[in-house]
N, C-alpha and C positions, 0 to 999 in steps of 0.2 A: 742036530742043532736044537736048542731050546727056542720055542716060539715066544719071543719077546713081545710080539704084537697081539698076543691073545688077551682078551678082556672077558672077565666074568660078568654074569648078569648083575651082580651087586655093583661092580665097578661101573657098568653102563648106567645103572640107576643114579650113582653118584654124579656122573657126567650130565645126565638129564637134569638133576636137581641144581647143579651148578649153573647150567645154561638158563634154567627158569629164573633163578635169582638174578642173573645178569640182564635178562630181558626186562624183568620188572624194574630193575634199577634204571635201565635206559629209558623206560617210559616216564620216569620221574624227572630226569634231568638230561641235559646234553652233555656230550664229551665223554661218555662212558664206554666201556669195552664193546658192548653191543649198542650200536648207535640208535636203533629203533627210529628210523627216519620216516616221518609221515609223508605220504604222497598225496598231495592235495588235488586229486582227480578222482571223482566218483564215476564209475562206469555207467554209461547211459544205456538204458534198456531198449529204447525206441530210437533206432538209427535210420535215417532216411537213405535215399539213393545218392550215389556219388563216388568219386574216386579220391584216393589218398595216397601220398607218397609215404612209404614206411621204410624206416632204416633200422638196421640191427648190427651192433658191434659188441661182441662178447669175448674177445680174446684171441680168436684165430682168424675168422673171416669177417669182412665188412659186407653187408648185403644191402642192396637198395631194391625196392619192389613197389609195384603199383597194386594196391588192393581196392577192388570195387565192391560196393554194397548195392544189392538189389533186393528190395523188400526187406531190408534189414539184415540180409544174410551176406557175409563176406566171401569173396573169392579172390585168390591171388592170380592176377592175369599176366604178370611178368616179374622175373627176378634176375638181377645181375649181382655178381659177387667177385671180390678180390681178396687175396690174403693181406691181412693187416694185423699180424701178430707182433710180439716184441722184436722178433727178427727183422720184419719188414720196416718197422718204424724206428729202428735204432738210429739215434742222432737226429730224429725229426724235431722241428719246432712246430708250434701250433698251425702256422700257415701251410707247412708241408702236409700235415694231416688233412686239413680242410681241402686242400687242392686235390689230394688223392681221392677224397670222398666225392667231391664235386665232379671229377672227371668220370667216375663210375656212374654217377647219377645221370649224367648227360647221355649215357648209352641206352637209357630206357626209351624205347620207341613209343610207348604209350604215355609218356609224360607230356602233357600239353597244358594250354592255358586254363583248362577247367580244374586242374589240380593245384589247389592253393593251401592245403592243409598237410602238415607233416607230423607223423608219429614216429618218435625215435626211441628205440629200445637201446639204452645205454647202460651196459652191465659193469659199471665201476662205481666206487662210493661217491655218491652225490646227494646233496640236500635239496629236496623238493621245494620249489617256491610256490607261492599262492597262485601265480598265473599259469602253473603247469610246467614251467621250465625247471632246471635244476642247476646247482652250483657244484662243480667238481671239488670234492674234498681231498682226495688222494688217488693215486694210481695203484693198481694191483696187477697181477699176472705178468709181471716183468716190464710193464710199459713205463717209460720215463720221459714225458713231455712236460717239463716243469713249468713253462710259461702259460700253461692252460689251467693250472691249479687255482682254485678260488675264482674262476670265471664262469659265466653262464654258458652251459653246454648248448642249449637250443638256440638262444639269441645269437650267439657268436656264429654258429653254423648257418642260420637262416640269412643273416646279413651277408655272409660270404657268398651264399648261393644266389641271392638277389643281385649281386654285383658280378657274378661270374658270366663270362661272355656267351657261353653256349647253352645256358639254361633258358628253356622256352616258356617260362611262366614267371609270375611274381608270387612268392609265398606270403601269406598274411598271418599265419599262426603255426606254432610248433609246441608239441607236448612231449616231454621227456620222461620216460619211466624205466625202471629196472627190469631185467628179464624175469625175475620172480614175480613182480607185479603184473608183467605181461601174462605170465602163466595164470595168475589169479583172474585176470580179465577174460582170458580165453576159456578158462575152466568154469566160469559162472553159469554156462549154459546147462551144466549138470544139475539136476533138481533133486530135492529130497534130502538135502543135508542141512545141518544146523550152522555150519561155518565152513570156511575155505582156507587152504594153504597153497602157497606156491614154493617149489623147490627146484634148484638147479644143481646138478652135479655133472660137470663137464670139465672144461679146462680150469674153471674155478668152481666156487660153490657159494650159495646164499639161500636164504629163506625169506618168505614174506607171508603175511596173513592179514585178514580183515579183523579190525578191532574197534570196539565202541569208542566214540570220541570222548565220552566222559571217563573212560579208563586210561586215557593217555594224559596223565597229570600234567606233564610239562606244557601241554597246549592250553590248559586252563579254559577249556571250551565248555559252554553250557548247551551246545547244540546236541541233538539226538542224531542217531545214525552211526554207520561204520565207515571207516576209510582204510585203504591199504597201508600197512606198515612194512617198510623194507628194513629187515633186521640188520643187514650187513654181518651176517653170522659167521662169515669166513674168518673174522677177527677174533672169534671166541678162543680163549686160552683154556682148553679142557684139562682136567686132571688126568693122570695115568698115561701121559705121553712117555716116550722112551728117549734114551740118550741119542739114538739115531735121529729122532725128530729134532733134538737140539742141534745136532751137527748140520742137518739140512737147513735149519733156520740160520745158523751161523754163516753158512756159505751163500745165503740169499742176498738179494739187494734191498730187502726191507726187514732187517733183523728185528725180531720181537713183535712183528705184526703178522696177521693172517695165519696164525698157528694152526687153527682148525683146517683151513684151506690147504695148508701145506701137509696135513696128515691124510686128507681124503681125496683131493681133486686130481684130475688127470694131468694137470700141469706140474704136479709134484710126485706122483706115484713112482715114476721112473727114477727121480732123484733119491727117494728113500731106498730103492732097490740098489742103485749104484753106490750109495753110501755104505750099505751092508757089505758089498763086495768090492770095497776099495782096493783090495789086493788082487783082484781078478781082472782079466782083459774083457771089460764090458765096453761096448761102443759108446762114445762120448755123448751122443744124442739119444740114448735109450730113453724112451718115454712111456706114458701110460698105455699107448697102443701096443708097444713092444711087450709090456708086462702082460697084457691080456693075451697076446699071441703066444707067449711062453707058456701060460697056463693052458691054453686051448690046444697047443701042439707040443706036448712034453716029450714025445718019443725022441731019443737021442740027445736030450738035453741034460745037463747036470742035475741030479735029483735034489741037491740042496738048493739050487737056484729056483727050481720049479716050486719047491715047498715054500721058500720065502716069498716068491711072487704071490702064491695063493694066500699066505698069511697076511700080506700087505693089503691085498684086494678085499679079503674078508673083513679085516679090521675097518677098512674104509666104509663098507656097507653097515657094519654094526654101529660105527660112530654116527652115521647119518640117521640110523634108527633112534639112537639115543637123543640126538638133537631134535628130531621130530616129536619124540615123547616129551622133551623139556618144553617145547613150544605148546604142545597140547595141554600140558599142566597149567601154563599161563592162561590159555583160553578158557579152560574149565574153572580156574579160580576166578576169572572175570565173570563168567556166567555158568553156574553149576548145572544149568539145564542142558548144556551142550553134551551130546553123545555121539552124533554121527558127523565126522569131519571128512571133507573131500580134499584129496591131495592131487594137484596137477603138477606133474614133474616133467622136467626136460633135461637134456644133457647126454652126451655120448657115453659117459661112464654109467649113469643110472640105467640107461636102456641098452647097455652092451649085451651082446649074445655070447653064450658059451659054445663049446664044440657040439652040443646037442641042439643048437639053435634056440635054446631057452634063455629067458631074461634072468640069468642067475643072480645078478646083483640086486635087481628090483625084488626078486623073490626072497632073497636073504634079508633085505630091509624089512619086508612085510612080515616074515616069520619072527624076526627079532622084536619087532614092534608089539607082537601079541603078548610078549612077556614083560613089556615095559610100560604100557599104557595104563592109566587109571582104570579102575574097574567100571565096566559099563560103557567105556569110550572105545570107539573104533575109528580107524583111519582107513578110508577106502582110496586106493591108488587107481585113478581112472587111466584108461588106455592112453597110450602115447598119442599125443595130439600132433597134427601136421602143422608145422611152423607157428607155434603159439606166440613166438616173439613178434612175428609180423602181424598176425591177426590181433593180438592184444594191444600192440602199439597203434594199429589202425583204429581200434575202438577208442583208445585214449585220445586220439586226435580229434575225434568227433564227439567227445564227452564234455 
């Protein structure tokens, strides 16, 4: 079989340049392909003691945790979780979702009246408000709860919790951030870098970075300093996709949107594979985990299926590298002195292990980046962090 998923270095450079242009377009005006959503929360460096309720919903599970700060250092003292994927929330209205979340939060034994702040890592397209809340713009990852679109994510949840019969406290403030911004916040403890990026490659995908306020033209700000920009890069429409990608998109519930996400994320890698083998008996719920398992355990499996699985997986990593290179080009264009970039990454696909227990995907991203980055620029991928979504959102609550 011909590897239709193969991408040359030149094609990857074209993809990087395309993303750079679209990021820069999104910094000038709203409503573009790459939204470049400013997050109006600057991470606080000096955080006092206290406990925070932190929430994390990213496509598969909803997690509620209590994070405690002592001498400015966070520790997670309790976590509860429940599945809340597109399967579990099918047919939900807004109140159904809020009730499911509230019932889990009530299970936290360490939630008491001293906990009044909420940090919420909400990994769907949302516009940050000046008060730290966010407005849901649209759903992704197969979620369809239409009555919540264009409503405040945090305010709506906090009001529901404060009227929920079994909540043992009254909340006074909630901050809503994206998972990539949470990665940024959690990764800022790494020193010696010129700037920072956040990346998610799991069920879905997205990127974020710190950018100078005066380079975000649509804000028309005269202030100095940097703020996080949530790119919503999953909506990128990269060149050099295949007819298979078009078919996957045509069969999705959000046609024409999230094309980059559909080419690289765990929520869609299985769909790409099944589309290639439409004439074969592949189980209907074959997903990204099954794809990785096929690659890692090829003995006795059809050779053509193992090869295609590897091609899809490799292309995903190379596309991620191209997108990081495109973002790096934006940052260097804004500030030519930038050379050392720190990347904090999260997600089951990015940190997946191969049959040799090596982080094959992450390593392929790193080696591909070496051929794509501007001369003199490096991206250092820091070690996998423990629960960056929970730690980052806890920091946001107190910032």
